[in-house]
VEXDRENVO-572839 format. One record per residue (C-alpha): residue number from 1; residue in one letter; y, x, z. Coordinates in Angstrom, 1 decimal. Layout:
<nodes>
NODE  resi  resn      c2      c1      c3
NODE   NUM     A       Y       X       Z
...
</nodes>
This chain:
<nodes>
NODE  resi  resn      c2      c1      c3
NODE     1     M   -25.5    12.4    29.3
NODE     2     K   -22.9    12.5    26.5
NODE     3     K   -21.0     9.3    26.1
NODE     4     P   -21.5     7.7    22.8
NODE     5     L   -18.8     7.1    20.2
NODE     6     L   -17.4     3.6    20.5
NODE     7     V   -16.2     1.5    17.7
NODE     8     G   -14.8    -2.0    17.6
NODE     9     L   -13.9    -4.1    14.6
NODE    10     G   -11.7    -7.1    14.6
NODE    11     R    -9.9    -9.6    12.1
NODE    12     S    -7.4   -12.4    12.4
NODE    13     V    -5.8   -14.6     9.7
NODE    14     I    -2.1   -13.9     9.2
NODE    15     T    -1.7   -16.5     6.4
NODE    16     P     1.5   -18.6     7.1
NODE    17     R     0.7   -22.1     8.6
NODE    18     Q     3.3   -23.7     6.1
NODE    19     N     4.8   -22.9     2.7
NODE    20     V     7.3   -20.0     2.9
NODE    21     Q     9.2   -17.8     0.5
NODE    22     M     6.9   -15.3    -1.0
NODE    23     S     7.3   -11.5    -1.4
NODE    24     G     6.6    -9.0    -4.0
NODE    25     F     8.6    -8.9    -7.4
NODE    26     A    12.3   -10.0    -7.4
NODE    27     R    11.0   -13.6    -6.6
NODE    28     S    12.6   -16.6    -5.0
NODE    29     Q     9.6   -18.9    -5.0
NODE    30     V     8.1   -20.7    -2.1
NODE    31     S     4.4   -20.8    -1.7
NODE    32     T     2.6   -23.9    -2.6
NODE    33     G    -0.7   -23.3    -1.1
NODE    34     V    -3.6   -20.8    -0.2
NODE    35     H    -5.9   -19.4    -2.8
NODE    36     D    -7.5   -17.1    -0.1
NODE    37     D    -6.5   -16.1     3.4
NODE    38     L    -4.6   -13.0     4.3
NODE    39     Y    -5.8   -10.9     7.1
NODE    40     S    -5.1    -8.2     9.8
NODE    41     C    -8.1    -6.1     9.9
NODE    42     A    -8.5    -3.7    13.1
NODE    43     M   -10.6    -0.9    13.8
NODE    44     Y   -10.8     0.7    17.3
NODE    45     L   -12.3     4.2    17.8
NODE    46     E   -13.0     6.0    21.1
NODE    47     D   -15.0     9.2    21.4
NODE    48     A   -16.9    10.9    24.2
NODE    49     R   -13.7    12.4    25.6
NODE    50     G   -12.0     9.3    25.7
NODE    51     Q    -9.6     9.7    23.0
NODE    52     R    -8.7     6.5    21.6
NODE    53     A    -7.2     5.3    18.4
NODE    54     L    -6.5     1.8    16.5
NODE    55     L    -6.1     1.3    12.9
NODE    56     L    -4.5    -2.0    11.7
NODE    57     V    -4.5    -2.9     7.8
NODE    58     L    -2.6    -6.1     7.1
NODE    59     S    -2.5    -8.2     3.8
NODE    60     L     1.2    -7.9     3.3
NODE    61     V     3.4    -6.3     0.9
NODE    62     C     4.9    -4.1     3.6
NODE    63     L     5.9    -4.1     7.3
NODE    64     S     9.1    -3.3     9.0
NODE    65     R     9.7    -0.7    11.5
NODE    66     D    10.8    -3.3    14.0
NODE    67     L     7.7    -5.3    13.4
NODE    68     V     5.6    -2.2    13.7
NODE    69     A     7.3    -1.4    17.1
NODE    70     R     6.7    -4.9    18.4
NODE    71     I     2.9    -5.1    17.5
NODE    72     R     2.5    -1.5    19.0
NODE    73     R     4.2    -2.6    22.2
NODE    74     G     2.0    -6.0    22.3
NODE    75     L    -1.1    -3.8    21.9
NODE    76     N    -0.3    -1.2    24.4
NODE    77     E     0.5    -4.1    26.9
NODE    78     K    -2.9    -5.8    26.4
NODE    79     T    -5.3    -2.7    25.8
NODE    80     G    -3.6     0.3    27.3
NODE    81     I    -3.9     2.0    24.0
NODE    82     P    -1.1     4.5    23.6
NODE    83     E     1.5     3.4    20.9
NODE    84     A     1.4     6.8    19.4
NODE    85     A    -2.3     6.2    18.7
NODE    86     I    -1.9     2.9    16.8
NODE    87     V    -1.8     3.3    12.9
NODE    88     F    -0.6     0.7    10.4
NODE    89     S    -1.0     0.4     6.7
NODE    90     C    -0.6    -2.5     4.3
NODE    91     T    -2.5    -3.6     1.2
NODE    92     H     0.8    -4.3    -0.7
NODE    93     T    -0.4    -7.6    -2.2
NODE    94     H     2.5    -9.3    -4.3
NODE    95     A     1.0   -12.7    -3.2
NODE    96     G     2.0   -12.9     0.4
NODE    97     P     4.8   -14.1     2.7
NODE    98     G     8.2   -12.7     3.0
NODE    99     V     8.8   -11.3     6.6
NODE   100     V    11.8   -10.1     8.5
NODE   101     L    12.5    -6.3     7.3
NODE   102     D    14.7    -3.6     8.6
NODE   103     G    18.4    -4.3     7.6
NODE   104     Y    18.1    -7.8     6.1
NODE   105     T    16.0   -11.0     6.4
NODE   106     V    13.9   -12.6     3.9
NODE   107     P    14.4   -16.1     4.9
NODE   108     T    11.1   -17.8     6.2
NODE   109     P    11.1   -21.5     7.7
NODE   110     G     9.8   -21.6    11.2
NODE   111     D     8.6   -18.6    13.1
NODE   112     Y     6.2   -16.7    10.8
NODE   113     P     7.3   -13.1    12.0
NODE   114     S     6.3   -14.2    15.9
NODE   115     F     3.0   -15.8    14.5
NODE   116     L     2.3   -12.3    12.3
NODE   117     I     2.8   -10.3    15.7
NODE   118     A     0.7   -12.6    17.7
NODE   119     Q    -2.1   -12.3    14.9
NODE   120     A    -1.9    -8.6    14.6
NODE   121     V    -2.2    -8.1    18.3
NODE   122     A    -5.0   -10.5    18.6
NODE   123     S    -7.1    -8.6    15.6
NODE   124     G    -6.3    -5.2    17.8
NODE   125     V    -7.5    -6.9    21.0
NODE   126     E   -10.5    -8.3    19.3
NODE   127     A   -11.4    -5.0    18.1
NODE   128     W   -10.9    -3.2    21.5
NODE   129     K   -12.8    -5.7    23.2
NODE   130     K   -15.9    -5.5    20.9
NODE   131     R   -15.9    -1.6    21.2
NODE   132     A   -19.7    -0.7    21.4
NODE   133     P   -21.8     2.5    20.6
NODE   134     A   -21.6     3.2    17.0
NODE   135     R   -22.3     5.6    14.2
NODE   136     V   -19.9     6.5    11.2
NODE   137     G   -20.1     8.2     8.1
NODE   138     F   -18.0     9.2     5.1
NODE   139     G   -18.6     9.2     1.4
NODE   140     R   -16.8     9.4    -2.0
NODE   141     T   -17.1     7.8    -5.3
NODE   142     E   -15.2     7.0    -8.5
NODE   143     V   -14.0     3.7   -10.2
NODE   144     F   -12.6     3.7   -13.6
NODE   145     E   -10.5     1.4   -15.5
NODE   146     L    -9.6    -0.6   -12.3
NODE   147     G    -6.2     0.9   -11.8
NODE   148     R    -4.1     2.4   -14.6
NODE   149     N    -1.0     4.4   -14.8
NODE   150     R     1.5     2.0   -15.6
NODE   151     R     3.9     4.7   -16.6
NODE   152     A     1.6     6.1   -19.3
NODE   153     L     0.0     2.9   -20.8
NODE   154     L     0.9     4.1   -24.4
NODE   155     Y    -0.9     7.4   -23.6
NODE   156     G    -4.1     5.9   -22.4
NODE   157     G    -3.0     5.2   -18.8
NODE   158     L    -5.7     7.0   -17.0
NODE   159     H    -5.5     6.9   -13.3
NODE   160     P    -4.9    10.4   -12.3
NODE   161     D    -7.0     9.8    -9.1
NODE   162     P    -9.9     7.7    -9.5
NODE   163     E   -11.6     8.6    -6.5
NODE   164     V   -12.6     6.0    -3.7
NODE   165     L   -13.2     7.4    -0.2
NODE   166     I   -15.6     5.1     2.0
NODE   167     M   -16.1     4.9     5.7
NODE   168     K   -19.3     3.2     6.9
NODE   169     I   -19.8     1.9    10.3
NODE   170     E   -23.1     1.3    11.8
NODE   171     D   -24.2    -0.1    15.4
NODE   172     A   -26.2     2.1    17.5
NODE   173     A   -29.4     0.9    15.9
NODE   174     G   -28.0     1.8    12.5
NODE   175     R   -27.3    -1.7    11.3
NODE   176     L   -24.3    -1.8     8.7
NODE   177     K   -21.2    -3.5    10.6
NODE   178     G   -18.3    -2.5     8.6
NODE   179     V   -16.9    -0.7     5.4
NODE   180     A   -13.5     0.6     4.6
NODE   181     Y   -12.4     1.8     1.2
NODE   182     N    -9.6     3.8     0.1
NODE   183     Y    -8.0     4.0    -3.4
NODE   184     G    -4.4     3.7    -4.9
NODE   185     C    -3.7     0.5    -7.0
NODE   186     H    -1.2    -2.1    -6.6
NODE   187     P    -2.6    -5.6    -5.8
NODE   188     S     0.1    -7.2    -8.0
NODE   189     T    -2.0    -8.5   -10.8
NODE   190     L    -0.8   -12.1   -10.1
NODE   191     D     2.6   -12.2   -11.3
NODE   192     W     5.6   -14.0    -9.9
NODE   193     K     4.7   -17.4   -11.3
NODE   194     N     1.7   -17.6    -9.0
NODE   195     T     2.7   -19.4    -5.9
NODE   196     L    -0.7   -19.3    -3.9
NODE   197     F    -1.2   -16.8    -1.1
NODE   198     S    -3.8   -14.3    -2.1
NODE   199     G    -5.1   -10.8    -1.3
NODE   200     D    -5.2   -10.1    -5.2
NODE   201     W    -8.2    -8.0    -6.3
NODE   202     P    -8.9    -6.5    -3.0
NODE   203     H    -9.9   -10.1    -1.8
NODE   204     Y   -12.6   -10.2    -4.4
NODE   205     A   -13.6    -6.5    -3.7
NODE   206     D   -14.0    -7.5    -0.1
NODE   207     E   -16.0   -10.6    -0.9
NODE   208     G   -18.4    -8.6    -3.3
NODE   209     I   -19.0    -6.0    -0.7
NODE   210     R   -19.8    -8.6     1.9
NODE   211     K   -22.1   -10.4    -0.5
NODE   212     G   -23.9    -7.4    -1.5
NODE   213     A   -24.4    -5.9     2.0
NODE   214     G   -25.4    -9.1     3.4
NODE   215     G   -24.5   -10.5     6.6
NODE   216     R   -21.0   -10.7     8.3
NODE   217     V   -19.8    -7.2     7.4
NODE   218     W   -16.2    -6.3     8.4
NODE   219     T   -14.3    -4.8     5.2
NODE   220     A   -10.9    -3.4     4.8
NODE   221     Y    -9.1    -2.1     1.9
NODE   222     L    -7.1     1.1     2.8
NODE   223     Q    -4.1     1.2     0.4
NODE   224     G    -3.5     4.8    -1.1
NODE   225     A    -1.0     6.4    -3.2
NODE   226     E    -0.2     3.6    -5.6
NODE   227     G     3.5     4.0    -6.7
NODE   228     D     2.6     4.3   -10.4
NODE   229     I    -0.8     2.5   -10.6
NODE   230     N    -1.5    -1.1   -11.2
NODE   231     T    -4.4    -3.0   -13.1
NODE   232     G    -2.8    -2.4   -16.5
NODE   233     Y     0.6    -3.9   -17.3
NODE   234     S     4.2    -2.7   -17.7
NODE   235     S     6.5    -3.2   -14.7
NODE   236     E     9.4    -3.8   -16.7
NODE   237     L     7.8    -6.4   -19.0
NODE   238     S     6.5    -8.2   -15.7
NODE   239     A     9.9    -8.1   -14.5
NODE   240     V    11.3   -10.1   -17.3
NODE   241     G     8.6   -12.7   -17.2
NODE   242     V     6.5   -11.7   -20.1
NODE   243     D     3.2   -13.8   -20.2
NODE   244     M     0.2   -11.7   -20.0
NODE   245     A    -3.3   -13.0   -19.8
NODE   246     I    -4.5   -10.6   -17.4
NODE   247     R    -2.0   -11.9   -14.8
NODE   248     D    -4.5   -14.3   -13.4
NODE   249     Y    -7.4   -15.0   -11.1
NODE   250     W   -10.3   -14.4   -13.6
NODE   251     Y    -8.9   -11.0   -14.2
NODE   252     I    -8.6    -9.9   -10.4
NODE   253     E   -12.1   -11.3    -9.7
NODE   254     K   -13.3    -8.7   -12.3
NODE   255     K   -11.2    -5.9   -10.9
NODE   256     G   -12.4    -6.7    -7.3
NODE   257     Q   -16.0    -6.7    -8.5
NODE   258     Q   -15.6    -3.3   -10.2
NODE   259     M   -14.5    -2.0    -6.8
NODE   260     A   -17.3    -3.6    -4.9
NODE   261     D   -20.0    -2.5    -7.2
NODE   262     V   -19.0     1.3    -6.8
NODE   263     V   -18.7     0.8    -3.1
NODE   264     L   -22.1    -0.8    -2.9
NODE   265     R   -23.9     1.8    -5.0
NODE   266     A   -22.4     4.7    -2.6
NODE   267     L   -23.0     3.0     0.7
NODE   268     P   -27.0     4.0     0.9
NODE   269     G   -26.2     7.6     0.3
NODE   270     I   -23.7     7.9     3.2
NODE   271     K   -25.2     9.2     6.2
NODE   272     T   -23.9     8.2     9.7
NODE   273     S   -23.7    10.0    13.1
NODE   274     A   -22.7     9.1    16.6
NODE   275     N   -21.6    12.7    17.2
NODE   276     V   -18.1    12.3    16.2
NODE   277     D   -14.8    13.2    17.8
NODE   278     I   -11.3    11.9    17.3
NODE   279     A    -7.8    13.5    17.2
NODE   280     I    -4.4    11.7    16.5
NODE   281     A    -1.0    13.2    16.2
NODE   282     L     2.4    11.6    15.3
NODE   283     D     5.8    13.3    14.4
NODE   284     E     8.8    12.6    12.4
NODE   285     F     9.9    14.7     9.3
NODE   286     D    13.3    14.5     7.3
NODE   287     Y    13.1    13.6     3.6
NODE   288     P    16.0    14.6     1.2
NODE   289     L    17.7    11.6    -0.4
NODE   290     R    19.5    11.9    -4.0
NODE   291     E    22.4    14.3    -4.2
NODE   292     S    23.3    13.0    -7.6
NODE   293     Y    22.5    10.2   -10.2
NODE   294     P    22.0    10.7   -14.0
NODE   295     V    24.7     8.5   -14.9
NODE   296     T    28.1     7.3   -14.1
NODE   297     V    29.0     3.7   -13.2
NODE   298     R    31.0     3.5   -16.2
NODE   299     R    28.3     4.8   -18.4
NODE   300     A    25.6     2.4   -16.9
NODE   301     A    27.9    -0.5   -17.4
NODE   302     A    28.3     0.2   -20.9
NODE   303     E    24.6     0.7   -21.5
NODE   304     A    23.9    -2.6   -19.8
NODE   305     A    26.6    -4.3   -21.7
NODE   306     A    25.1    -2.9   -25.0
NODE   307     A    21.7    -4.2   -24.1
NODE   308     K    22.8    -7.7   -23.6
NODE   309     K    24.7    -7.6   -26.8
NODE   310     K    21.8    -6.5   -28.6
NODE   311     L    19.7    -9.0   -27.0
NODE   312     A    21.8   -11.8   -27.9
NODE   313     A    21.8   -10.8   -31.6
NODE   314     L    17.9   -10.5   -31.6
NODE   315     E    17.8   -14.1   -30.0
NODE   316     A    19.8   -15.4   -32.8
NODE   317     D    17.2   -14.6   -35.2
NODE   318     P    14.6   -17.6   -35.4
NODE   319     A    12.0   -15.3   -37.1
NODE   320     L    11.9   -13.1   -33.8
NODE   321     R    11.2   -16.1   -31.4
NODE   322     G     8.1   -15.1   -29.3
NODE   323     S     8.0   -11.7   -30.6
NODE   324     R     7.3    -8.4   -28.9
NODE   325     I    10.6    -7.1   -30.2
NODE   326     L    12.4    -9.8   -28.1
NODE   327     D    10.4    -8.8   -25.0
NODE   328     Q    11.2    -5.2   -25.5
NODE   329     A    14.9    -6.2   -25.7
NODE   330     R    14.7    -8.1   -22.5
NODE   331     R    13.0    -5.2   -21.0
NODE   332     E    16.0    -2.9   -22.0
NODE   333     V    18.5    -5.6   -20.3
NODE   334     F    16.5    -5.3   -17.2
NODE   335     T    16.1    -1.6   -17.0
NODE   336     T    19.9    -1.0   -17.8
NODE   337     G    20.8    -3.6   -15.3
NODE   338     Q    18.6    -2.1   -12.7
NODE   339     R    20.2     1.3   -13.5
NODE   340     L    23.8     0.0   -13.1
NODE   341     G    22.9    -1.5    -9.7
NODE   342     A    21.4     1.8    -8.5
NODE   343     A    24.3     3.8    -9.8
NODE   344     R    26.7     1.5    -7.9
NODE   345     R    24.7     1.8    -4.7
NODE   346     F    24.7     5.6    -5.1
NODE   347     Y    28.1     6.1    -5.6
NODE   348     G    29.1     3.5    -3.0
NODE   349     S    27.1     5.4    -0.4
NODE   350     K    28.7     9.0    -1.1
NODE   351     G    29.4    10.4     2.2
NODE   352     G    26.5     8.8     3.8
NODE   353     P    23.3    10.4     5.1
NODE   354     R    21.6    12.5     2.7
NODE   355     K    18.2    12.2     4.4
NODE   356     E    15.7     9.8     5.7
NODE   357     T    13.8    10.4     8.9
NODE   358     I    10.2     9.3     8.2
NODE   359     E     7.3     8.9    10.8
NODE   360     H     3.8    10.6    10.0
NODE   361     Q     0.5    10.0    11.6
NODE   362     A    -2.7    11.8    11.1
NODE   363     L    -6.1    10.4    12.5
NODE   364     R    -9.1    12.5    12.4
NODE   365     V   -12.5    10.9    12.7
NODE   366     G   -15.1    13.7    12.5
NODE   367     P   -14.8    15.4     9.2
NODE   368     A   -12.3    12.9     7.6
NODE   369     V    -8.6    12.7     8.2
NODE   370     F    -6.4     9.4     7.7
NODE   371     S    -2.9    10.4     6.8
NODE   372     T     0.0     8.0     6.5
NODE   373     L     2.5     7.8     3.6
NODE   374     P     5.8     6.1     3.6
NODE   375     G     6.5     3.5     1.0
NODE   376     E     5.1     3.7    -2.6
NODE   377     V     4.1     7.4    -3.3
NODE   378     F     3.0     8.2    -6.6
NODE   379     S    -0.6     9.0    -7.3
NODE   380     E     0.2    12.6    -8.4
NODE   381     I     1.8    13.3    -5.0
NODE   382     G    -1.3    11.9    -3.3
NODE   383     L    -3.5    14.4    -5.5
NODE   384     H    -1.3    17.1    -4.5
NODE   385     I    -1.8    16.3    -0.7
NODE   386     K    -5.5    16.2    -1.2
NODE   387     R    -5.7    19.5    -3.1
NODE   388     D    -3.6    21.1    -0.1
NODE   389     S    -5.4    19.5     2.6
NODE   390     P    -7.6    21.6     4.8
NODE   391     A    -9.7    18.6     5.8
NODE   392     K   -13.2    17.9     4.5
NODE   393     M   -12.1    14.5     3.3
NODE   394     T    -8.3    13.0     3.3
NODE   395     F    -7.8     9.3     3.2
NODE   396     L    -4.2     8.5     2.3
NODE   397     L    -2.8     5.4     3.7
NODE   398     G     0.3     3.9     1.9
NODE   399     L     2.8     1.7     3.0
NODE   400     A     2.2     3.0     6.4
NODE   401     N     4.1     2.3     9.7
NODE   402     G     6.7     0.2     8.6
NODE   403     Y     8.4     2.3     6.0
NODE   404     G     7.7     0.0     2.9
NODE   405     L    11.5    -0.2     2.4
NODE   406     T    11.8     3.3     1.5
NODE   407     G    10.6     2.3    -1.9
NODE   408     Y     8.9     4.5    -4.6
NODE   409     L     8.6     8.2    -4.0
NODE   410     P     8.2    10.0    -7.5
NODE   411     P     7.0    13.5    -8.1
NODE   412     A     9.8    15.9    -9.3
NODE   413     K     8.8    16.0   -12.9
NODE   414     E     9.1    12.0   -13.2
NODE   415     F    12.8    12.2   -12.6
NODE   416     A    13.6    13.3   -16.1
NODE   417     E    11.7    10.4   -17.4
NODE   418     G    13.6     7.8   -15.4
NODE   419     D    12.6     4.1   -15.7
NODE   420     Y    11.8     1.3   -13.3
NODE   421     E    10.1     3.2   -10.3
NODE   422     V    12.4     6.4   -10.6
NODE   423     D    15.8     4.9   -11.4
NODE   424     G    15.8     2.8    -8.1
NODE   425     S    14.2     5.5    -5.8
NODE   426     L    16.4     6.7    -3.0
NODE   427     Y    14.9    10.2    -2.8
NODE   428     S    15.6    13.6    -4.2
NODE   429     P    13.3    15.3    -6.6
NODE   430     K    12.7    17.7    -3.7
NODE   431     A    11.0    14.8    -1.7
NODE   432     E     7.7    15.5    -3.2
NODE   433     D     7.6    18.8    -1.5
NODE   434     A     8.8    17.4     1.8
NODE   435     C     6.1    14.7     1.5
NODE   436     V     3.3    17.1     1.0
NODE   437     A     4.4    19.6     3.5
NODE   438     A     4.6    16.9     6.1
NODE   439     S     1.4    15.5     5.4
NODE   440     V    -0.5    18.8     5.3
NODE   441     T     1.3    19.8     8.7
NODE   442     M    -0.1    16.7    10.3
NODE   443     I    -3.5    17.1     9.0
NODE   444     R    -3.7    20.6    10.3
NODE   445     R    -2.5    19.4    13.7
NODE   446     V    -5.6    17.2    14.0
NODE   447     L    -8.1    19.6    12.9
NODE   448     P   -10.3    21.5    15.5
NODE   449     G    -9.3    24.7    16.7
</nodes>
């Protein structure tokens, strides 16, 4: 008799036990409490041939490669799951704690990184221990006006990829046990003034799905290609502290419920099967970094000085107090200052490596493939990967495997536009092709035959 598909689901709280410095935005605030808990959600899979895989999703802005390595090692020691078969993704909430990152440390009192490692391992061990015969199925739907293209708000801001991919997990008797949903959008609606820990809008999406599905259903938000997508505000105006009514809990509750509604409507139509096999592969690929920068340090410094002078003149006019004109002038100071800093870093690194080696993983579960992405890949690149993918369904996992610090990865055409995400990017315009090629290569590697 053929062995059944085994699935196990686990979850552990990773909310810091004390107030610590928060992460997301260029913030220095220390948390003052908890609005909703942060989690490490784990899904263990094992097919009839004994092929195993473990997916962990953490409510953090990102993980470091060092933390990923430590968690993988801990899970391997306790479960025997090969380290190369363990996949990580972060939701990218901007209302979470600072953690130790490769190359520098975001200071946190106590031992939060040790606590985080232990809790992430615990979620994976729980999933492994709870493995039981199961059925899985996959579906797709769309959600409109949850995420917006923040670089094109004046042009309607439509999300280039409103698709939501869904994984449905049932026990052997057909009872719903878990739901994972994949969509690209920053959970950063709560601005830097918020000092409560929160998963942002995915918290309310999870809550809505659990309430609508009934019972204690396991849920996980799988972040996608979200580099240019948020819930509808300007990154630059956010950076200079402009007050926006949408940057609050009432709004993220509405956004989360939008997602819950479309997922719940789609679930009944998703057929499940126990006849599912698994394949997983891991490899490394080189991404090209910038070979040039659009301005010299001298020119960038002059532009930054001019922006500051303009702002000072406008601030001296009482009639402009509280105006959008002042907001835009402050935005210009921010963007020119950012460009100056990026120019200094680029020219200061001349002679250094012109490539970044990135880990890619692909996990196939029946007809669906989960493909990892480094850092914050733009939605257009995500669409490019989906269109070129030979898989029937391609889930994109953003902020994956500890490559959060690689930052924004814009498509080649956006480099001429510049601005916040592009000016600070480490990558060459050719990195789009490298990302698509690496992703498709790994997807092909796990397909049957």
